[in-house]
Predicted model as a PDB file, atoms N, CA, C, CB and O in Angstrom, pLDDT in the B-factor column:
MODEL        1                                                                  
ATOM      1  N   MET A   1      -2.013 101.322  17.505  1.00 82.00           N  
ATOM      2  CA  MET A   1      -2.711 102.307  16.696  1.00 82.00           C  
ATOM      3  C   MET A   1      -1.763 103.458  16.400  1.00 82.00           C  
ATOM      4  CB  MET A   1      -3.993 102.810  17.409  1.00 82.00           C  
ATOM      5  O   MET A   1      -1.028 103.918  17.274  1.00 82.00           O  
ATOM      6  N   LEU A   2      -1.792 103.901  15.192  1.00 89.00           N  
ATOM      7  CA  LEU A   2      -0.961 105.022  14.784  1.00 89.00           C  
ATOM      8  C   LEU A   2      -1.584 106.322  15.291  1.00 89.00           C  
ATOM      9  CB  LEU A   2      -0.793 105.054  13.241  1.00 89.00           C  
ATOM     10  O   LEU A   2      -2.807 106.462  15.315  1.00 89.00           O  
ATOM     11  N   SER A   3      -0.751 107.256  15.689  1.00 94.00           N  
ATOM     12  CA  SER A   3      -1.262 108.514  16.233  1.00 94.00           C  
ATOM     13  C   SER A   3      -1.984 109.316  15.148  1.00 94.00           C  
ATOM     14  CB  SER A   3      -0.113 109.346  16.837  1.00 94.00           C  
ATOM     15  O   SER A   3      -1.724 109.161  13.955  1.00 94.00           O  
ATOM     16  N   LYS A   4      -2.884 110.165  15.594  1.00 95.00           N  
ATOM     17  CA  LYS A   4      -3.624 111.020  14.658  1.00 95.00           C  
ATOM     18  C   LYS A   4      -2.678 111.927  13.881  1.00 95.00           C  
ATOM     19  CB  LYS A   4      -4.662 111.866  15.407  1.00 95.00           C  
ATOM     20  O   LYS A   4      -2.918 112.225  12.712  1.00 95.00           O  
ATOM     21  N   ASP A   5      -1.610 112.361  14.528  1.00 97.00           N  
ATOM     22  CA  ASP A   5      -0.635 113.229  13.865  1.00 97.00           C  
ATOM     23  C   ASP A   5       0.050 112.512  12.708  1.00 97.00           C  
ATOM     24  CB  ASP A   5       0.410 113.719  14.867  1.00 97.00           C  
ATOM     25  O   ASP A   5       0.259 113.092  11.643  1.00 97.00           O  
ATOM     26  N   LYS A   6       0.398 111.244  12.926  1.00 96.00           N  
ATOM     27  CA  LYS A   6       1.064 110.485  11.868  1.00 96.00           C  
ATOM     28  C   LYS A   6       0.119 110.195  10.711  1.00 96.00           C  
ATOM     29  CB  LYS A   6       1.620 109.178  12.423  1.00 96.00           C  
ATOM     30  O   LYS A   6       0.516 110.258   9.548  1.00 96.00           O  
ATOM     31  N   ILE A   7      -1.124 109.879  11.027  1.00 95.00           N  
ATOM     32  CA  ILE A   7      -2.100 109.640   9.962  1.00 95.00           C  
ATOM     33  C   ILE A   7      -2.342 110.919   9.171  1.00 95.00           C  
ATOM     34  CB  ILE A   7      -3.427 109.114  10.545  1.00 95.00           C  
ATOM     35  O   ILE A   7      -2.448 110.887   7.945  1.00 95.00           O  
ATOM     36  N   ALA A   8      -2.428 112.032   9.870  1.00 97.00           N  
ATOM     37  CA  ALA A   8      -2.602 113.315   9.192  1.00 97.00           C  
ATOM     38  C   ALA A   8      -1.410 113.608   8.284  1.00 97.00           C  
ATOM     39  CB  ALA A   8      -2.782 114.449  10.219  1.00 97.00           C  
ATOM     40  O   ALA A   8      -1.578 114.124   7.179  1.00 97.00           O  
ATOM     41  N   ARG A   9      -0.214 113.281   8.751  1.00 97.00           N  
ATOM     42  CA  ARG A   9       0.991 113.510   7.942  1.00 97.00           C  
ATOM     43  C   ARG A   9       1.001 112.608   6.706  1.00 97.00           C  
ATOM     44  CB  ARG A   9       2.260 113.267   8.785  1.00 97.00           C  
ATOM     45  O   ARG A   9       1.407 113.042   5.628  1.00 97.00           O  
ATOM     46  N   ILE A  10       0.562 111.364   6.853  1.00 96.00           N  
ATOM     47  CA  ILE A  10       0.459 110.460   5.702  1.00 96.00           C  
ATOM     48  C   ILE A  10      -0.473 111.067   4.656  1.00 96.00           C  
ATOM     49  CB  ILE A  10      -0.053 109.056   6.142  1.00 96.00           C  
ATOM     50  O   ILE A  10      -0.152 111.092   3.468  1.00 96.00           O  
ATOM     51  N   ASN A  11      -1.614 111.550   5.102  1.00 97.00           N  
ATOM     52  CA  ASN A  11      -2.584 112.163   4.183  1.00 97.00           C  
ATOM     53  C   ASN A  11      -2.034 113.436   3.555  1.00 97.00           C  
ATOM     54  CB  ASN A  11      -3.888 112.473   4.916  1.00 97.00           C  
ATOM     55  O   ASN A  11      -2.239 113.689   2.368  1.00 97.00           O  
ATOM     56  N   GLU A  12      -1.344 114.223   4.344  1.00 97.00           N  
ATOM     57  CA  GLU A  12      -0.750 115.461   3.845  1.00 97.00           C  
ATOM     58  C   GLU A  12       0.267 115.166   2.740  1.00 97.00           C  
ATOM     59  CB  GLU A  12      -0.079 116.237   4.996  1.00 97.00           C  
ATOM     60  O   GLU A  12       0.264 115.811   1.692  1.00 97.00           O  
ATOM     61  N   LEU A  13       1.136 114.183   2.989  1.00 97.00           N  
ATOM     62  CA  LEU A  13       2.140 113.824   1.992  1.00 97.00           C  
ATOM     63  C   LEU A  13       1.499 113.222   0.743  1.00 97.00           C  
ATOM     64  CB  LEU A  13       3.146 112.841   2.587  1.00 97.00           C  
ATOM     65  O   LEU A  13       1.968 113.455  -0.371  1.00 97.00           O  
ATOM     66  N   SER A  14       0.449 112.463   0.922  1.00 97.00           N  
ATOM     67  CA  SER A  14      -0.256 111.877  -0.211  1.00 97.00           C  
ATOM     68  C   SER A  14      -0.856 112.963  -1.101  1.00 97.00           C  
ATOM     69  CB  SER A  14      -1.354 110.927   0.279  1.00 97.00           C  
ATOM     70  O   SER A  14      -0.735 112.914  -2.325  1.00 97.00           O  
ATOM     71  N   ASN A  15      -1.498 113.936  -0.475  1.00 97.00           N  
ATOM     72  CA  ASN A  15      -2.079 115.048  -1.247  1.00 97.00           C  
ATOM     73  C   ASN A  15      -1.005 115.860  -1.948  1.00 97.00           C  
ATOM     74  CB  ASN A  15      -2.901 115.961  -0.334  1.00 97.00           C  
ATOM     75  O   ASN A  15      -1.170 116.256  -3.101  1.00 97.00           O  
ATOM     76  N   LYS A  16       0.088 116.105  -1.255  1.00 97.00           N  
ATOM     77  CA  LYS A  16       1.168 116.872  -1.861  1.00 97.00           C  
ATOM     78  C   LYS A  16       1.774 116.111  -3.044  1.00 97.00           C  
ATOM     79  CB  LYS A  16       2.251 117.189  -0.817  1.00 97.00           C  
ATOM     80  O   LYS A  16       2.114 116.711  -4.063  1.00 97.00           O  
ATOM     81  N   ALA A  17       1.907 114.790  -2.903  1.00 97.00           N  
ATOM     82  CA  ALA A  17       2.461 113.972  -3.986  1.00 97.00           C  
ATOM     83  C   ALA A  17       1.581 114.057  -5.232  1.00 97.00           C  
ATOM     84  CB  ALA A  17       2.604 112.505  -3.535  1.00 97.00           C  
ATOM     85  O   ALA A  17       2.093 114.117  -6.350  1.00 97.00           O  
ATOM     86  N   LYS A  18       0.277 114.060  -5.046  1.00 97.00           N  
ATOM     87  CA  LYS A  18      -0.657 114.135  -6.166  1.00 97.00           C  
ATOM     88  C   LYS A  18      -0.631 115.508  -6.832  1.00 97.00           C  
ATOM     89  CB  LYS A  18      -2.068 113.815  -5.693  1.00 97.00           C  
ATOM     90  O   LYS A  18      -0.733 115.612  -8.055  1.00 97.00           O  
ATOM     91  N   ASN A  19      -0.495 116.555  -6.030  1.00 97.00           N  
ATOM     92  CA  ASN A  19      -0.626 117.915  -6.547  1.00 97.00           C  
ATOM     93  C   ASN A  19       0.671 118.532  -7.054  1.00 97.00           C  
ATOM     94  CB  ASN A  19      -1.186 118.783  -5.492  1.00 97.00           C  
ATOM     95  O   ASN A  19       0.690 119.158  -8.113  1.00 97.00           O  
ATOM     96  N   GLU A  20       1.742 118.360  -6.309  1.00 96.00           N  
ATOM     97  CA  GLU A  20       2.966 119.066  -6.686  1.00 96.00           C  
ATOM     98  C   GLU A  20       4.226 118.218  -6.647  1.00 96.00           C  
ATOM     99  CB  GLU A  20       3.150 120.230  -5.799  1.00 96.00           C  
ATOM    100  O   GLU A  20       5.275 118.649  -7.124  1.00 96.00           O  
ATOM    101  N   GLY A  21       4.139 117.038  -6.094  1.00 96.00           N  
ATOM    102  CA  GLY A  21       5.311 116.173  -6.014  1.00 96.00           C  
ATOM    103  C   GLY A  21       6.018 116.324  -4.672  1.00 96.00           C  
ATOM    104  O   GLY A  21       5.841 117.307  -3.953  1.00 96.00           O  
ATOM    105  N   LEU A  22       6.830 115.308  -4.361  1.00 97.00           N  
ATOM    106  CA  LEU A  22       7.537 115.286  -3.086  1.00 97.00           C  
ATOM    107  C   LEU A  22       9.040 115.377  -3.301  1.00 97.00           C  
ATOM    108  CB  LEU A  22       7.191 114.020  -2.303  1.00 97.00           C  
ATOM    109  O   LEU A  22       9.565 114.948  -4.328  1.00 97.00           O  
ATOM    110  N   THR A  23       9.716 115.942  -2.313  1.00 97.00           N  
ATOM    111  CA  THR A  23      11.173 115.929  -2.320  1.00 97.00           C  
ATOM    112  C   THR A  23      11.629 114.518  -1.936  1.00 97.00           C  
ATOM    113  CB  THR A  23      11.763 117.013  -1.337  1.00 97.00           C  
ATOM    114  O   THR A  23      10.828 113.707  -1.471  1.00 97.00           O  
ATOM    115  N   LEU A  24      12.904 114.233  -2.131  1.00 98.00           N  
ATOM    116  CA  LEU A  24      13.427 112.920  -1.750  1.00 98.00           C  
ATOM    117  C   LEU A  24      13.241 112.656  -0.264  1.00 98.00           C  
ATOM    118  CB  LEU A  24      14.903 112.810  -2.115  1.00 98.00           C  
ATOM    119  O   LEU A  24      12.907 111.544   0.145  1.00 98.00           O  
ATOM    120  N   LYS A  25      13.460 113.688   0.535  1.00 98.00           N  
ATOM    121  CA  LYS A  25      13.283 113.558   1.985  1.00 98.00           C  
ATOM    122  C   LYS A  25      11.829 113.213   2.321  1.00 98.00           C  
ATOM    123  CB  LYS A  25      13.701 114.864   2.702  1.00 98.00           C  
ATOM    124  O   LYS A  25      11.570 112.353   3.162  1.00 98.00           O  
ATOM    125  N   GLU A  26      10.893 113.882   1.664  1.00 97.00           N  
ATOM    126  CA  GLU A  26       9.471 113.623   1.902  1.00 97.00           C  
ATOM    127  C   GLU A  26       9.071 112.227   1.406  1.00 97.00           C  
ATOM    128  CB  GLU A  26       8.612 114.699   1.208  1.00 97.00           C  
ATOM    129  O   GLU A  26       8.235 111.565   2.021  1.00 97.00           O  
ATOM    130  N   GLN A  27       9.664 111.786   0.300  1.00 97.00           N  
ATOM    131  CA  GLN A  27       9.388 110.442  -0.207  1.00 97.00           C  
ATOM    132  C   GLN A  27       9.827 109.380   0.795  1.00 97.00           C  
ATOM    133  CB  GLN A  27      10.092 110.222  -1.551  1.00 97.00           C  
ATOM    134  O   GLN A  27       9.120 108.398   1.025  1.00 97.00           O  
ATOM    135  N   LYS A  28      10.997 109.586   1.386  1.00 98.00           N  
ATOM    136  CA  LYS A  28      11.482 108.646   2.401  1.00 98.00           C  
ATOM    137  C   LYS A  28      10.578 108.662   3.627  1.00 98.00           C  
ATOM    138  CB  LYS A  28      12.927 108.985   2.805  1.00 98.00           C  
ATOM    139  O   LYS A  28      10.253 107.614   4.185  1.00 98.00           O  
ATOM    140  N   GLU A  29      10.177 109.863   4.039  1.00 98.00           N  
ATOM    141  CA  GLU A  29       9.275 109.987   5.191  1.00 98.00           C  
ATOM    142  C   GLU A  29       7.951 109.276   4.913  1.00 98.00           C  
ATOM    143  CB  GLU A  29       9.022 111.477   5.526  1.00 98.00           C  
ATOM    144  O   GLU A  29       7.427 108.560   5.765  1.00 98.00           O  
ATOM    145  N   GLN A  30       7.425 109.484   3.713  1.00 97.00           N  
ATOM    146  CA  GLN A  30       6.163 108.850   3.331  1.00 97.00           C  
ATOM    147  C   GLN A  30       6.294 107.327   3.345  1.00 97.00           C  
ATOM    148  CB  GLN A  30       5.721 109.331   1.938  1.00 97.00           C  
ATOM    149  O   GLN A  30       5.412 106.626   3.840  1.00 97.00           O  
ATOM    150  N   LYS A  31       7.387 106.829   2.806  1.00 97.00           N  
ATOM    151  CA  LYS A  31       7.618 105.387   2.777  1.00 97.00           C  
ATOM    152  C   LYS A  31       7.681 104.819   4.194  1.00 97.00           C  
ATOM    153  CB  LYS A  31       8.916 105.067   2.018  1.00 97.00           C  
ATOM    154  O   LYS A  31       7.080 103.783   4.478  1.00 97.00           O  
ATOM    155  N   ASN A  32       8.408 105.498   5.079  1.00 97.00           N  
ATOM    156  CA  ASN A  32       8.536 105.043   6.471  1.00 97.00           C  
ATOM    157  C   ASN A  32       7.194 105.083   7.207  1.00 97.00           C  
ATOM    158  CB  ASN A  32       9.561 105.905   7.218  1.00 97.00           C  
ATOM    159  O   ASN A  32       6.865 104.159   7.950  1.00 97.00           O  
ATOM    160  N   LEU A  33       6.434 106.139   7.003  1.00 97.00           N  
ATOM    161  CA  LEU A  33       5.131 106.256   7.658  1.00 97.00           C  
ATOM    162  C   LEU A  33       4.168 105.181   7.155  1.00 97.00           C  
ATOM    163  CB  LEU A  33       4.536 107.653   7.420  1.00 97.00           C  
ATOM    164  O   LEU A  33       3.421 104.591   7.936  1.00 97.00           O  
ATOM    165  N   ARG A  34       4.193 104.936   5.860  1.00 96.00           N  
ATOM    166  CA  ARG A  34       3.326 103.893   5.301  1.00 96.00           C  
ATOM    167  C   ARG A  34       3.699 102.522   5.849  1.00 96.00           C  
ATOM    168  CB  ARG A  34       3.413 103.887   3.768  1.00 96.00           C  
ATOM    169  O   ARG A  34       2.825 101.719   6.175  1.00 96.00           O  
ATOM    170  N   GLN A  35       4.996 102.257   5.949  1.00 97.00           N  
ATOM    171  CA  GLN A  35       5.465 100.985   6.484  1.00 97.00           C  
ATOM    172  C   GLN A  35       5.012 100.818   7.931  1.00 97.00           C  
ATOM    173  CB  GLN A  35       6.999 100.890   6.387  1.00 97.00           C  
ATOM    174  O   GLN A  35       4.539  99.751   8.323  1.00 97.00           O  
ATOM    175  N   GLU A  36       5.156 101.868   8.710  1.00 97.00           N  
ATOM    176  CA  GLU A  36       4.717 101.823  10.110  1.00 97.00           C  
ATOM    177  C   GLU A  36       3.211 101.586  10.202  1.00 97.00           C  
ATOM    178  CB  GLU A  36       5.090 103.130  10.834  1.00 97.00           C  
ATOM    179  O   GLU A  36       2.743 100.821  11.045  1.00 97.00           O  
ATOM    180  N   TYR A  37       2.460 102.253   9.323  1.00 96.00           N  
ATOM    181  CA  TYR A  37       1.010 102.083   9.295  1.00 96.00           C  
ATOM    182  C   TYR A  37       0.645 100.630   8.979  1.00 96.00           C  
ATOM    183  CB  TYR A  37       0.377 103.033   8.258  1.00 96.00           C  
ATOM    184  O   TYR A  37      -0.209 100.043   9.643  1.00 96.00           O  
ATOM    185  N   LEU A  38       1.296 100.054   7.964  1.00 96.00           N  
ATOM    186  CA  LEU A  38       0.998  98.680   7.573  1.00 96.00           C  
ATOM    187  C   LEU A  38       1.346  97.690   8.675  1.00 96.00           C  
ATOM    188  CB  LEU A  38       1.748  98.323   6.304  1.00 96.00           C  
ATOM    189  O   LEU A  38       0.590  96.749   8.920  1.00 96.00           O  
ATOM    190  N   GLU A  39       2.469  97.885   9.338  1.00 96.00           N  
ATOM    191  CA  GLU A  39       2.857  96.999  10.436  1.00 96.00           C  
ATOM    192  C   GLU A  39       1.829  97.062  11.569  1.00 96.00           C  
ATOM    193  CB  GLU A  39       4.258  97.375  10.964  1.00 96.00           C  
ATOM    194  O   GLU A  39       1.462  96.036  12.142  1.00 96.00           O  
ATOM    195  N   THR A  40       1.376  98.257  11.880  1.00 96.00           N  
ATOM    196  CA  THR A  40       0.377  98.444  12.933  1.00 96.00           C  
ATOM    197  C   THR A  40      -0.945  97.795  12.535  1.00 96.00           C  
ATOM    198  CB  THR A  40       0.169  99.945  13.225  1.00 96.00           C  
ATOM    199  O   THR A  40      -1.583  97.117  13.340  1.00 96.00           O  
ATOM    200  N   PHE A  41      -1.348  98.011  11.282  1.00 95.00           N  
ATOM    201  CA  PHE A  41      -2.603  97.440  10.794  1.00 95.00           C  
ATOM    202  C   PHE A  41      -2.556  95.918  10.812  1.00 95.00           C  
ATOM    203  CB  PHE A  41      -2.902  97.939   9.378  1.00 95.00           C  
ATOM    204  O   PHE A  41      -3.493  95.270  11.278  1.00 95.00           O  
ATOM    205  N   ARG A  42      -1.481  95.356  10.314  1.00 94.00           N  
ATOM    206  CA  ARG A  42      -1.353  93.896  10.271  1.00 94.00           C  
ATOM    207  C   ARG A  42      -1.363  93.289  11.673  1.00 94.00           C  
ATOM    208  CB  ARG A  42      -0.066  93.499   9.543  1.00 94.00           C  
ATOM    209  O   ARG A  42      -1.999  92.261  11.905  1.00 94.00           O  
ATOM    210  N   GLY A  43      -0.664  93.924  12.597  1.00 92.00           N  
ATOM    211  CA  GLY A  43      -0.653  93.434  13.977  1.00 92.00           C  
ATOM    212  C   GLY A  43      -2.037  93.470  14.592  1.00 92.00           C  
ATOM    213  O   GLY A  43      -2.447  92.529  15.271  1.00 92.00           O  
ATOM    214  N   SER A  44      -2.748  94.546  14.356  1.00 93.00           N  
ATOM    215  CA  SER A  44      -4.102  94.683  14.886  1.00 93.00           C  
ATOM    216  C   SER A  44      -5.028  93.642  14.267  1.00 93.00           C  
ATOM    217  CB  SER A  44      -4.642  96.100  14.628  1.00 93.00           C  
ATOM    218  O   SER A  44      -5.861  93.053  14.955  1.00 93.00           O  
ATOM    219  N   PHE A  45      -4.877  93.423  12.976  1.00 91.00           N  
ATOM    220  CA  PHE A  45      -5.719  92.456  12.283  1.00 91.00           C  
ATOM    221  C   PHE A  45      -5.459  91.038  12.795  1.00 91.00           C  
ATOM    222  CB  PHE A  45      -5.475  92.527  10.770  1.00 91.00           C  
ATOM    223  O   PHE A  45      -6.399  90.269  12.995  1.00 91.00           O  
ATOM    224  N   LYS A  46      -4.194  90.693  13.007  1.00 88.00           N  
ATOM    225  CA  LYS A  46      -3.862  89.369  13.537  1.00 88.00           C  
ATOM    226  C   LYS A  46      -4.450  89.181  14.932  1.00 88.00           C  
ATOM    227  CB  LYS A  46      -2.336  89.170  13.575  1.00 88.00           C  
ATOM    228  O   LYS A  46      -4.967  88.109  15.248  1.00 88.00           O  
ATOM    229  N   ASN A  47      -4.376  90.205  15.759  1.00 89.00           N  
ATOM    230  CA  ASN A  47      -4.972  90.117  17.101  1.00 89.00           C  
ATOM    231  C   ASN A  47      -6.478  89.898  17.014  1.00 89.00           C  
ATOM    232  CB  ASN A  47      -4.672  91.392  17.913  1.00 89.00           C  
ATOM    233  O   ASN A  47      -7.052  89.146  17.801  1.00 89.00           O  
ATOM    234  N   HIS A  48      -7.107  90.557  16.057  1.00 90.00           N  
ATOM    235  CA  HIS A  48      -8.546  90.390  15.857  1.00 90.00           C  
ATOM    236  C   HIS A  48      -8.851  88.959  15.426  1.00 90.00           C  
ATOM    237  CB  HIS A  48      -9.072  91.395  14.805  1.00 90.00           C  
ATOM    238  O   HIS A  48      -9.805  88.357  15.919  1.00 90.00           O  
ATOM    239  N   LEU A  49      -8.057  88.412  14.517  1.00 86.00           N  
ATOM    240  CA  LEU A  49      -8.262  87.044  14.059  1.00 86.00           C  
ATOM    241  C   LEU A  49      -8.149  86.039  15.200  1.00 86.00           C  
ATOM    242  CB  LEU A  49      -7.262  86.705  12.971  1.00 86.00           C  
ATOM    243  O   LEU A  49      -8.879  85.049  15.246  1.00 86.00           O  
ATOM    244  N   LYS A  50      -7.231  86.304  16.113  1.00 87.00           N  
ATOM    245  CA  LYS A  50      -7.026  85.393  17.237  1.00 87.00           C  
ATOM    246  C   LYS A  50      -8.283  85.249  18.091  1.00 87.00           C  
ATOM    247  CB  LYS A  50      -5.870  85.878  18.099  1.00 87.00           C  
ATOM    248  O   LYS A  50      -8.486  84.215  18.726  1.00 87.00           O  
ATOM    249  N   SER A  51      -9.111  86.259  18.109  1.00 88.00           N  
ATOM    250  CA  SER A  51     -10.292  86.235  18.967  1.00 88.00           C  
ATOM    251  C   SER A  51     -11.528  85.656  18.277  1.00 88.00           C  
ATOM    252  CB  SER A  51     -10.594  87.627  19.447  1.00 88.00           C  
ATOM    253  O   SER A  51     -12.576  85.513  18.906  1.00 88.00           O  
ATOM    254  N   ILE A  52     -11.414  85.323  16.996  1.00 87.00           N  
ATOM    255  CA  ILE A  52     -12.572  84.813  16.260  1.00 87.00           C  
ATOM    256  C   ILE A  52     -12.766  83.330  16.534  1.00 87.00           C  
ATOM    257  CB  ILE A  52     -12.406  85.057  14.752  1.00 87.00           C  
ATOM    258  O   ILE A  52     -11.818  82.544  16.519  1.00 87.00           O  
ATOM    259  N   LYS A  53     -14.012  82.970  16.781  1.00 88.00           N  
ATOM    260  CA  LYS A  53     -14.389  81.571  16.934  1.00 88.00           C  
ATOM    261  C   LYS A  53     -15.669  81.366  16.129  1.00 88.00           C  
ATOM    262  CB  LYS A  53     -14.587  81.179  18.455  1.00 88.00           C  
ATOM    263  O   LYS A  53     -16.648  82.090  16.307  1.00 88.00           O  
ATOM    264  N   VAL A  54     -15.650  80.374  15.242  1.00 90.00           N  
ATOM    265  CA  VAL A  54     -16.809  80.088  14.393  1.00 90.00           C  
ATOM    266  C   VAL A  54     -17.489  78.837  14.925  1.00 90.00           C  
ATOM    267  CB  VAL A  54     -16.392  79.906  12.890  1.00 90.00           C  
ATOM    268  O   VAL A  54     -16.855  77.802  15.129  1.00 90.00           O  
ATOM    269  N   GLU A  55     -18.791  78.956  15.146  1.00 92.00           N  
ATOM    270  CA  GLU A  55     -19.560  77.821  15.650  1.00 92.00           C  
ATOM    271  C   GLU A  55     -20.763  77.565  14.760  1.00 92.00           C  
ATOM    272  CB  GLU A  55     -20.010  78.067  17.099  1.00 92.00           C  
ATOM    273  O   GLU A  55     -21.350  78.487  14.194  1.00 92.00           O  
ATOM    274  N   GLU A  56     -21.121  76.278  14.648  1.00 93.00           N  
ATOM    275  CA  GLU A  56     -22.359  75.903  13.974  1.00 93.00           C  
ATOM    276  C   GLU A  56     -23.527  76.183  14.911  1.00 93.00           C  
ATOM    277  CB  GLU A  56     -22.337  74.403  13.543  1.00 93.00           C  
ATOM    278  O   GLU A  56     -23.338  76.525  16.078  1.00 93.00           O  
ATOM    279  N   GLU A  57     -24.724  76.034  14.383  1.00 92.00           N  
ATOM    280  CA  GLU A  57     -25.916  76.261  15.206  1.00 92.00           C  
ATOM    281  C   GLU A  57     -25.957  75.334  16.414  1.00 92.00           C  
ATOM    282  CB  GLU A  57     -27.176  76.072  14.370  1.00 92.00           C  
ATOM    283  O   GLU A  57     -26.477  75.692  17.471  1.00 92.00           O  
ATOM    284  N   GLU A  58     -25.395  74.129  16.242  1.00 93.00           N  
ATOM    285  CA  GLU A  58     -25.383  73.157  17.337  1.00 93.00           C  
ATOM    286  C   GLU A  58     -24.320  73.476  18.388  1.00 93.00           C  
ATOM    287  CB  GLU A  58     -25.152  71.761  16.786  1.00 93.00           C  
ATOM    288  O   GLU A  58     -24.280  72.838  19.440  1.00 93.00           O  
ATOM    289  N   GLY A  59     -23.477  74.438  18.116  1.00 91.00           N  
ATOM    290  CA  GLY A  59     -22.444  74.822  19.063  1.00 91.00           C  
ATOM    291  C   GLY A  59     -21.089  74.196  18.806  1.00 91.00           C  
ATOM    292  O   GLY A  59     -20.154  74.395  19.582  1.00 91.00           O  
ATOM    293  N   ASN A  60     -20.973  73.432  17.713  1.00 92.00           N  
ATOM    294  CA  ASN A  60     -19.691  72.809  17.366  1.00 92.00           C  
ATOM    295  C   ASN A  60     -18.724  73.854  16.830  1.00 92.00           C  
ATOM    296  CB  ASN A  60     -19.892  71.685  16.326  1.00 92.00           C  
ATOM    297  O   ASN A  60     -19.092  74.692  16.007  1.00 92.00           O  
ATOM    298  N   ASP A  61     -17.505  73.797  17.295  1.00 91.00           N  
ATOM    299  CA  ASP A  61     -16.464  74.727  16.840  1.00 91.00           C  
ATOM    300  C   ASP A  61     -16.011  74.324  15.440  1.00 91.00           C  
ATOM    301  CB  ASP A  61     -15.252  74.745  17.828  1.00 91.00           C  
ATOM    302  O   ASP A  61     -15.487  73.226  15.251  1.00 91.00           O  
ATOM    303  N   VAL A  62     -16.210  75.198  14.465  1.00 93.00           N  
ATOM    304  CA  VAL A  62     -15.781  74.946  13.088  1.00 93.00           C  
ATOM    305  C   VAL A  62     -14.832  76.048  12.614  1.00 93.00           C  
ATOM    306  CB  VAL A  62     -17.004  74.850  12.147  1.00 93.00           C  
ATOM    307  O   VAL A  62     -14.788  76.383  11.430  1.00 93.00           O  
ATOM    308  N   THR A  63     -14.089  76.592  13.545  1.00 90.00           N  
ATOM    309  CA  THR A  63     -13.119  77.635  13.229  1.00 90.00           C  
ATOM    310  C   THR A  63     -12.090  77.063  12.246  1.00 90.00           C  
ATOM    311  CB  THR A  63     -12.422  78.171  14.529  1.00 90.00           C  
ATOM    312  O   THR A  63     -11.555  75.978  12.477  1.00 90.00           O  
ATOM    313  N   PRO A  64     -11.807  77.787  11.146  1.00 89.00           N  
ATOM    314  CA  PRO A  64     -10.819  77.293  10.182  1.00 89.00           C  
ATOM    315  C   PRO A  64      -9.457  77.035  10.841  1.00 89.00           C  
ATOM    316  CB  PRO A  64     -10.660  78.298   9.035  1.00 89.00           C  
ATOM    317  O   PRO A  64      -9.058  77.748  11.762  1.00 89.00           O  
ATOM    318  N   GLN A  65      -8.769  76.028  10.366  1.00 90.00           N  
ATOM    319  CA  GLN A  65      -7.485  75.637  10.936  1.00 90.00           C  
ATOM    320  C   GLN A  65      -6.465  76.766  10.858  1.00 90.00           C  
ATOM    321  CB  GLN A  65      -6.950  74.407  10.224  1.00 90.00           C  
ATOM    322  O   GLN A  65      -5.635  76.900  11.757  1.00 90.00           O  
ATOM    323  N   LYS A  66      -6.505  77.579   9.807  1.00 87.00           N  
ATOM    324  CA  LYS A  66      -5.553  78.689   9.678  1.00 87.00           C  
ATOM    325  C   LYS A  66      -5.676  79.656  10.859  1.00 87.00           C  
ATOM    326  CB  LYS A  66      -5.781  79.443   8.350  1.00 87.00           C  
ATOM    327  O   LYS A  66      -4.677  80.148  11.382  1.00 87.00           O  
ATOM    328  N   ILE A  67      -6.899  79.913  11.261  1.00 86.00           N  
ATOM    329  CA  ILE A  67      -7.102  80.817  12.404  1.00 86.00           C  
ATOM    330  C   ILE A  67      -6.617  80.157  13.687  1.00 86.00           C  
ATOM    331  CB  ILE A  67      -8.596  81.212  12.538  1.00 86.00           C  
ATOM    332  O   ILE A  67      -5.999  80.813  14.526  1.00 86.00           O  
ATOM    333  N   LYS A  68      -6.890  78.878  13.845  1.00 86.00           N  
ATOM    334  CA  LYS A  68      -6.419  78.159  15.031  1.00 86.00           C  
ATOM    335  C   LYS A  68      -4.890  78.166  15.080  1.00 86.00           C  
ATOM    336  CB  LYS A  68      -6.953  76.702  15.036  1.00 86.00           C  
ATOM    337  O   LYS A  68      -4.297  78.286  16.152  1.00 86.00           O  
ATOM    338  N   ASN A  69      -4.259  78.037  13.910  1.00 86.00           N  
ATOM    339  CA  ASN A  69      -2.783  78.053  13.857  1.00 86.00           C  
ATOM    340  C   ASN A  69      -2.233  79.409  14.272  1.00 86.00           C  
ATOM    341  CB  ASN A  69      -2.288  77.703  12.442  1.00 86.00           C  
ATOM    342  O   ASN A  69      -1.235  79.484  14.989  1.00 86.00           O  
ATOM    343  N   ILE A  70      -2.872  80.470  13.831  1.00 82.00           N  
ATOM    344  CA  ILE A  70      -2.441  81.825  14.213  1.00 82.00           C  
ATOM    345  C   ILE A  70      -2.552  81.991  15.715  1.00 82.00           C  
ATOM    346  CB  ILE A  70      -3.285  82.907  13.487  1.00 82.00           C  
ATOM    347  O   ILE A  70      -1.667  82.560  16.354  1.00 82.00           O  
ATOM    348  N   ARG A  71      -3.637  81.496  16.272  1.00 82.00           N  
ATOM    349  CA  ARG A  71      -3.870  81.586  17.703  1.00 82.00           C  
ATOM    350  C   ARG A  71      -2.787  80.846  18.492  1.00 82.00           C  
ATOM    351  CB  ARG A  71      -5.246  81.028  18.047  1.00 82.00           C  
ATOM    352  O   ARG A  71      -2.339  81.313  19.539  1.00 82.00           O  
ATOM    353  N   ASN A  72      -2.379  79.700  17.980  1.00 80.00           N  
ATOM    354  CA  ASN A  72      -1.426  78.853  18.699  1.00 80.00           C  
ATOM    355  C   ASN A  72       0.022  79.269  18.525  1.00 80.00           C  
ATOM    356  CB  ASN A  72      -1.579  77.445  18.256  1.00 80.00           C  
ATOM    357  O   ASN A  72       0.854  78.919  19.362  1.00 80.00           O  
ATOM    358  N   THR A  73       0.357  80.003  17.469  1.00 75.00           N  
ATOM    359  CA  THR A  73       1.757  80.354  17.222  1.00 75.00           C  
ATOM    360  C   THR A  73       2.162  81.657  17.860  1.00 75.00           C  
ATOM    361  CB  THR A  73       2.014  80.429  15.757  1.00 75.00           C  
ATOM    362  O   THR A  73       3.355  81.948  17.942  1.00 75.00           O  
ATOM    363  N   HIS A  74       1.227  82.443  18.310  1.00 58.00           N  
ATOM    364  CA  HIS A  74       1.590  83.756  18.863  1.00 58.00           C  
ATOM    365  C   HIS A  74       1.153  83.851  20.281  1.00 58.00           C  
ATOM    366  CB  HIS A  74       0.978  84.890  18.056  1.00 58.00           C  
ATOM    367  O   HIS A  74       1.366  84.879  20.925  1.00 58.00           O  
TER     368      HIS A  74                                                      
ENDMDL                                                                          
END                                                                             
């Protein structure tokens, strides 16, 4: 999970970009923070997918193969 400070900084830079523009240094910072956010989000999402199990009413496992593959490769 990204820290509250980093998320606040992402929002701050986003608002500044919309209102007045960013310096080159701020653009690089924004790009790096966004990349870090996306990596964290994707990792969290993959972990969530690993825990999903789909069952029919009869109790048969019908979890899609893609999810089973994610579970088995990591």
